[in-house]
N, C-alpha and C positions, 0 to 999 in steps of 0.2 A: 829825424828819427832813423832814417836809413843809414846814415853815417854811424850813429851810435850802435845800431845793430851789427854793422860790419866790424866796428872796433871791438865789440864784445865777442864776435865770432873769431876774429883773429887772436884776441887775447886768450880765449878758451883753447884754441888750437895750439898756441905757443905753450901754454901751461900743460896741455895734454902731452906735447912732445917732451917737455922737461920731465914730467912724471913717468913717461914711458922709458926715458933714459935711466931714471933712478931704478925702476923695476928691473930693467934689463941688466943694469950693472949689479944689482943685488943677486939676480939669478946667476950671472957669470961668476960672481964672487963666492957664491955658495958651493960651486963645484970644487973649489980649492980645499975646503975643510970637510967635505962630505965623505962618510964611510959607506961606500956602495955595497958592501958585503951583507949588511944587516937586512935590508929590504931593497933590493936593486930596482924594482919597477917603481916603487913609491919614490925612491931617491932620484931616479932619472926624471920622473914627472915633476918633482919639486924643483929640480934645477932647470929643466927644459922650458916649462911653461912661462916663467917670467922672462927668460932670455928671448923669447919670441916677440915680446911686446913692442920693441922699437921697430922690428921688421914689419909687423902688422901695421903700425902707424905710418911707416914710410912707403910701404908697397901697396896697401889696399886703398883704392880710390873711392869706393862707394861707402858713405858714412854708415849706412845700416849694416853692411857686411862687416865693417870695422867694429861697429858696436857689438855685433854678435860674437866676433872673434875675441874681443877684449872681455866680454862677459864670460866666455868659456875659459879664458886665461885666468881671470880673477877668481872664478868659482873653483876651478881646478887647483889653483895655487892655494886658496884658503883651505880646501879639503885636504890636499897633500901635506901642507904645513901643519894643519891641525892633527892629522894622523901621526906625523913625526913628533909633534910637540906633546902628544898625549902622555908618553912615558915620563918625560921630564916634568911636565906639569903635575901629574898625579904623584910622582915620587917626592917632589918638593912640598906637596900639600896645598898648593894654592888653587888647584882645580879639583873639585869633587865629582863633577859630572862632565859628560861629553859636551853639553851646551856651554859650560863654563870654560872648557878648553877651547872651543871654537871662538867664544867671545874674547878670551885672552889673546888668541892668535890673531883675531881680527884687529885688535888694537896695536899690533906690531906695525911699525912705520911702512915697510915695503908692501904689506897687504893693504893697508890704507891707501897707499899710492896706487895700487892696482885697481881698487874700487873707485878711487878718485878719477882715474882714467875713464872708467865706465860712465860715471856721472857726467864728466865733462863732454864726452862724446854724445851723450843723450842731450845735453844742453846745446851743443852745436847742431844737432839734428833739429831741435826746436827752433833755433835761430835761423837755420837754413830753410825752414819750411816756407814754401811759397803758396799763398792761397790759390785755390782753383779759380779759374776765370768764370765769371758769372755768365749764365746763358742770357742772351739779350732777347 
């Protein structure tokens, strides 16, 4: 049982690293085509947050702190992407409400990867949990 738990933990961490690389690559790639003149603060947030993902994965050692940092990254990425996506989504007519825009944005692969990172880190926290020693 212990070996299985360790194998699941290592697999979850490996997949987390791969997803962090995907999110970071997408963030770095978005800098290339972004017009920062329209809404500079939102555009910088949209490009910066996902780019930080691999650095958080590589540099933060405590799983709970990493979980919190990736939760902030995924939430901010979804929010900034949704705000930028609102104009296009409503103009093309496939989003009528803010909720529909957020849902359509959530279904985009890089946003799903960012939230997948959050879920996988939560899984590794659960697998890493050591039960408290019983008082004798």
